[in-house]
OpenMM code with the backbone's topology and positions (N, CA, C; nanometers):
from openmm import Vec3, app, unit

residues = "MET THR SER LYS GLU LYS ARG LEU GLN ALA ILE ARG GLU ASN PRO ARG GLY VAL SER ASP ARG GLU LEU ILE GLY VAL LEU MET SER TYR ASP PHE LYS VAL ARG ARG ALA LYS GLY SER HIS THR VAL VAL THR HIS PRO ASP LEU PRO GLY PHE ARG LEU THR VAL PRO ARG SER ARG ARG LEU GLN ARG ALA TRP VAL ILE SER ALA LEU ASN ALA ILE ASP GLN ILE LEU GLU GLY ASP LYS".split()
positions = [
    Vec3(-0.8705, 1.1576, -1.4564),
    Vec3(-0.8056, 1.0675, -1.3630),
    Vec3(-0.6804, 1.1368, -1.3081),
    Vec3(-0.6695, 1.1412, -1.1759),
    Vec3(-0.5556, 1.2069, -1.1132),
    Vec3(-0.4332, 1.1159, -1.1164),
    Vec3(-0.3177, 1.1730, -1.0868),
    Vec3(-0.1950, 1.0929, -1.0870),
    Vec3(-0.2001, 0.9852, -0.9780),
    Vec3(-0.2662, 1.0162, -0.8664),
    Vec3(-0.2824, 0.9177, -0.7593),
    Vec3(-0.3607, 0.7972, -0.8105),
    Vec3(-0.4681, 0.8234, -0.8834),
    Vec3(-0.5496, 0.7160, -0.9397),
    Vec3(-0.4749, 0.6394, -1.0484),
    Vec3(-0.3935, 0.7090, -1.1269),
    Vec3(-0.3147, 0.6436, -1.2311),
    Vec3(-0.2114, 0.5492, -1.1705),
    Vec3(-0.1462, 0.5919, -1.0624),
    Vec3(-0.0480, 0.5057, -0.9963),
    Vec3(-0.1146, 0.3827, -0.9377),
    Vec3(-0.2316, 0.4005, -0.8787),
    Vec3(-0.3055, 0.2875, -0.8225),
    Vec3(-0.3483, 0.1920, -0.9342),
    Vec3(-0.3956, 0.2448, -1.0447),
    Vec3(-0.4381, 0.1610, -1.1566),
    Vec3(-0.3209, 0.0815, -1.2137),
    Vec3(-0.2034, 0.1431, -1.2224),
    Vec3(-0.0859, 0.0728, -1.2735),
    Vec3(-0.0480, -0.0445, -1.1827),
    Vec3(-0.0608, -0.0258, -1.0520),
    Vec3(-0.0305, -0.1347, -0.9584),
    Vec3(-0.1352, -0.2447, -0.9701),
    Vec3(-0.2611, -0.2069, -0.9869),
    Vec3(-0.3672, -0.3077, -1.0033),
    Vec3(-0.3441, -0.3927, -1.1277),
    Vec3(-0.2984, -0.3300, -1.2354),
    Vec3(-0.2778, -0.4015, -1.3609),
    Vec3(-0.1584, -0.4955, -1.3558),
    Vec3(-0.0565, -0.4616, -1.2778),
    Vec3(0.0619, -0.5469, -1.2685),
    Vec3(0.1121, -0.5494, -1.1242),
    Vec3(0.0515, -0.6318, -1.0384),
    Vec3(0.0938, -0.6342, -0.8979),
    Vec3(0.2250, -0.7078, -0.8737),
    Vec3(0.2828, -0.7676, -0.9756),
    Vec3(0.4057, -0.8452, -0.9561),
    Vec3(0.5324, -0.7600, -0.9593),
    Vec3(0.5344, -0.6521, -1.0323),
    Vec3(0.6566, -0.5754, -1.0491),
    Vec3(0.6631, -0.4497, -0.9650),
    Vec3(0.6026, -0.4505, -0.8467),
    Vec3(0.5921, -0.3301, -0.7647),
    Vec3(0.7061, -0.3265, -0.6634),
    Vec3(0.7697, -0.2105, -0.6506),
    Vec3(0.8747, -0.1950, -0.5497),
    Vec3(0.8136, -0.1484, -0.4183),
    Vec3(0.8897, -0.1629, -0.3112),
    Vec3(0.8398, -0.1202, -0.1805),
    Vec3(0.8156, 0.0303, -0.1781),
    Vec3(0.9010, 0.1075, -0.2383),
    Vec3(0.8851, 0.2533, -0.2392),
    Vec3(0.7602, 0.2957, -0.3161),
    Vec3(0.7353, 0.2292, -0.4267),
    Vec3(0.6177, 0.2610, -0.5064),
    Vec3(0.4898, 0.2288, -0.4285),
    Vec3(0.4855, 0.1123, -0.3658),
    Vec3(0.3674, 0.0726, -0.2898),
    Vec3(0.3456, 0.1642, -0.1700),
    Vec3(0.4506, 0.1952, -0.0973),
    Vec3(0.4383, 0.2825, 0.0193),
    Vec3(0.3963, 0.4231, -0.0233),
    Vec3(0.4459, 0.4694, -0.1363),
    Vec3(0.4050, 0.6003, -0.1871),
    Vec3(0.2560, 0.6075, -0.2163),
    Vec3(0.2027, 0.5025, -0.2770),
    Vec3(0.0594, 0.4983, -0.3058),
    Vec3(-0.0195, 0.4907, -0.1756),
    Vec3(0.0250, 0.4080, -0.0818),
    Vec3(-0.0441, 0.3969, 0.0465),
    Vec3(-0.0458, 0.5303, 0.1195),
    Vec3(0.0650, 0.6025, 0.1169),
    Vec3(0.0709, 0.7326, 0.1836),
    Vec3(-0.0242, 0.8326, 0.1182),
    Vec3(-0.0450, 0.8220, -0.0120),
    Vec3(-0.1366, 0.9140, -0.0792),
    Vec3(-0.2822, 0.8888, -0.0388),
    Vec3(-0.3094, 0.7714, 0.0173),
    Vec3(-0.4425, 0.7403, 0.0699),
    Vec3(-0.4451, 0.7498, 0.2226),
    Vec3(-0.3583, 0.8296, 0.2796),
    Vec3(-0.3533, 0.8636, 0.4220),
    Vec3(-0.3154, 0.7472, 0.5140),
    Vec3(-0.2438, 0.6499, 0.4623),
    Vec3(-0.1904, 0.5452, 0.5488),
    Vec3(-0.0696, 0.6023, 0.6228),
    Vec3(-0.0505, 0.5575, 0.7446),
    Vec3(0.0600, 0.6031, 0.8275),
    Vec3(0.1743, 0.5023, 0.8153),
    Vec3(0.2933, 0.5537, 0.7920),
    Vec3(0.4104, 0.4690, 0.7710),
    Vec3(0.5058, 0.4860, 0.8881),
    Vec3(0.5479, 0.3743, 0.9418),
    Vec3(0.6446, 0.3751, 1.0510),
    Vec3(0.7607, 0.2852, 1.0104),
    Vec3(0.8757, 0.3443, 1.0031),
    Vec3(0.9948, 0.2660, 0.9687),
    Vec3(1.0318, 0.1785, 1.0874),
    Vec3(1.0430, 0.0521, 1.0639),
    Vec3(1.0818, -0.0414, 1.1690),
    Vec3(1.2315, -0.0678, 1.1601),
    Vec3(1.2840, -0.1240, 1.2649),
    Vec3(1.4247, -0.1612, 1.2603),
    Vec3(1.4442, -0.2691, 1.1550),
    Vec3(1.5594, -0.2694, 1.0967),
    Vec3(1.5884, -0.3734, 0.9998),
    Vec3(1.5348, -0.3405, 0.8624),
    Vec3(1.4790, -0.4408, 0.7987),
    Vec3(1.4447, -0.4259, 0.6580),
    Vec3(1.2943, -0.4267, 0.6323),
    Vec3(1.2147, -0.3749, 0.7248),
    Vec3(1.0704, -0.3730, 0.7080),
    Vec3(1.0121, -0.2360, 0.7413),
    Vec3(0.8961, -0.2087, 0.6845),
    Vec3(0.8205, -0.0873, 0.7120),
    Vec3(0.6796, -0.1286, 0.7522),
    Vec3(0.6278, -0.0682, 0.8582),
    Vec3(0.4944, -0.1011, 0.9070),
    Vec3(0.3972, 0.0077, 0.8625),
    Vec3(0.2839, -0.0345, 0.8041),
    Vec3(0.1840, 0.0577, 0.7512),
    Vec3(0.0516, 0.0326, 0.8236),
    Vec3(-0.0125, 0.1414, 0.8713),
    Vec3(-0.1425, 0.1327, 0.9368),
    Vec3(-0.2325, 0.2434, 0.8827),
    Vec3(-0.3602, 0.2352, 0.9165),
    Vec3(-0.4537, 0.3405, 0.8781),
    Vec3(-0.5508, 0.3634, 0.9933),
    Vec3(-0.5776, 0.4893, 1.0290),
    Vec3(-0.6661, 0.5175, 1.1427),
    Vec3(-0.8102, 0.4705, 1.1224),
    Vec3(-0.8572, 0.4607, 0.9988),
    Vec3(-0.9941, 0.4169, 0.9721),
    Vec3(-1.0086, 0.2651, 0.9641),
    Vec3(-0.8969, 0.1928, 0.9705),
    Vec3(-0.8991, 0.0467, 0.9656),
    Vec3(-0.8383, -0.0091, 1.0941),
    Vec3(-0.9171, -0.0148, 1.2011),
    Vec3(-0.8618, -0.0672, 1.3266),
    Vec3(-0.8211, -0.2132, 1.3097),
    Vec3(-0.7075, -0.2446, 1.3611),
    Vec3(-0.6573, -0.3814, 1.3517),
    Vec3(-0.5792, -0.4094, 1.2249),
    Vec3(-0.5805, -0.3175, 1.1279),
    Vec3(-0.5046, -0.3396, 1.0050),
    Vec3(-0.3599, -0.2982, 1.0279),
    Vec3(-0.2704, -0.3875, 0.9929),
    Vec3(-0.1275, -0.3594, 1.0025),
    Vec3(-0.0591, -0.4411, 0.8946),
    Vec3(0.0113, -0.3748, 0.8066),
    Vec3(0.0815, -0.4408, 0.6976),
    Vec3(0.2302, -0.4160, 0.7146),
    Vec3(0.3063, -0.5213, 0.7203),
    Vec3(0.4516, -0.5118, 0.7301),
    Vec3(0.5085, -0.5355, 0.5909),
    Vec3(0.5690, -0.4314, 0.5353),
    Vec3(0.6205, -0.4368, 0.3985),
    Vec3(0.7723, -0.4515, 0.4047),
    Vec3(0.8269, -0.5571, 0.3447),
    Vec3(0.9726, -0.5707, 0.3416),
    Vec3(1.0320, -0.4728, 0.2402),
    Vec3(1.1509, -0.4297, 0.2660),
    Vec3(1.2190, -0.3420, 0.1698),
    Vec3(1.2761, -0.4307, 0.0605),
    Vec3(1.2257, -0.4088, -0.0602),
    Vec3(1.2640, -0.4940, -0.1716),
    Vec3(1.2371, -0.4219, -0.3026),
    Vec3(1.3154, -0.4523, -0.4023),
    Vec3(1.2909, -0.3916, -0.5331),
    Vec3(1.1660, -0.4480, -0.5983),
    Vec3(1.1361, -0.5758, -0.5718),
    Vec3(1.0149, -0.6389, -0.6236),
    Vec3(0.9460, -0.7120, -0.5101),
    Vec3(0.8296, -0.6634, -0.4748),
    Vec3(0.7538, -0.7260, -0.3672),
    Vec3(0.6793, -0.8487, -0.4184),
    Vec3(0.6550, -0.9413, -0.3281),
    Vec3(0.5724, -1.0542, -0.3639),
    Vec3(0.4287, -1.0056, -0.3827),
    Vec3(0.3569, -1.0744, -0.4663),
    Vec3(0.2209, -1.0349, -0.5020),
    Vec3(0.1297, -1.0287, -0.3797),
    Vec3(0.1510, -1.1126, -0.2805),
    Vec3(0.0640, -1.1172, -0.1622),
    Vec3(0.0643, -0.9849, -0.0863),
    Vec3(0.1806, -0.9217, -0.0719),
    Vec3(0.1867, -0.7929, -0.0021),
    Vec3(0.1117, -0.6853, -0.0805),
    Vec3(0.1269, -0.6877, -0.2105),
    Vec3(0.0607, -0.5876, -0.2942),
    Vec3(-0.0908, -0.6060, -0.2901),
    Vec3(-0.1367, -0.7302, -0.2971),
    Vec3(-0.2809, -0.7575, -0.2922),
    Vec3(-0.3381, -0.7148, -0.1570),
    Vec3(-0.2672, -0.7393, -0.0479),
    Vec3(-0.3137, -0.6960, 0.0847),
    Vec3(-0.3280, -0.5447, 0.0908),
    Vec3(-0.2323, -0.4745, 0.0342),
    Vec3(-0.2384, -0.3285, 0.0330),
    Vec3(-0.3548, -0.2802, -0.0534),
    Vec3(-0.3766, -0.3426, -0.1683),
    Vec3(-0.4874, -0.3035, -0.2556),
    Vec3(-0.6221, -0.3283, -0.1885),
    Vec3(-0.6346, -0.4378, -0.1161),
    Vec3(-0.7588, -0.4654, -0.0436),
    Vec3(-0.7849, -0.3592, 0.0628),
    Vec3(-0.6802, -0.3161, 0.1320),
    Vec3(-0.6959, -0.2118, 0.2335),
    Vec3(-0.7370, -0.0791, 0.1691),
    Vec3(-0.6780, -0.0458, 0.0557),
    Vec3(-0.7156, 0.0772, -0.0153),
    Vec3(-0.8617, 0.0694, -0.0596),
    Vec3(-0.9042, -0.0483, -0.1064),
    Vec3(-1.0443, -0.0651, -0.1472),
    Vec3(-1.1388, -0.0425, -0.0294),
    Vec3(-1.1013, -0.0896, 0.0889),
    Vec3(-1.1845, -0.0673, 0.2077),
    Vec3(-1.1953, 0.0814, 0.2394),
    Vec3(-1.0873, 0.1532, 0.2257),
    Vec3(-1.0883, 0.2979, 0.2496),
    Vec3(-1.1765, 0.3680, 0.1467),
    Vec3(-1.1639, 0.3297, 0.0202),
    Vec3(-1.2435, 0.3926, -0.0862),
    Vec3(-1.3916, 0.3628, -0.0695),
    Vec3(-1.4263, 0.2431, -0.0234),
    Vec3(-1.5665, 0.2093, 0.0006),
    Vec3(-1.6235, 0.2924, 0.1152),
    Vec3(-1.5411, 0.3215, 0.2144),
    Vec3(-1.5859, 0.4025, 0.3275),
    Vec3(-1.6090, 0.5476, 0.2906),
    Vec3(-1.5422, 0.5964, 0.1850),
    Vec3(-1.5585, 0.7351, 0.1403),
    Vec3(-1.6879, 0.7573, 0.0635),
    Vec3(-1.7476, 0.6497, 0.0127),
    Vec3(-1.8686, 0.6643, -0.0702),
    Vec3(-1.9904, 0.6911, 0.0117),
] * unit.nanometer
topology = app.Topology()
chain = topology.addChain("A")
for resn in residues:
    res = topology.addResidue(resn, chain)
    for name in ("N", "CA", "C"):
        topology.addAtom(name, app.Element.getBySymbol(name[0]), res)
């Protein structure tokens, strides 16, 4: 298991205690594009997921809904690789 997979597994096991930096780091390792927005949010997109756009607030602890949305997007990318 690679470190990328270990980080993803740790987030899956505990989606409540994830920071914005940790989540964005994992998303970037799966080729998501990150665009810093004005203010306190970061916008994440992926070229293989048209119409997908996740706005992540800058926070030490993200709400579970943002983390679950990101995990669902990663799952879609992983399914497309198979």
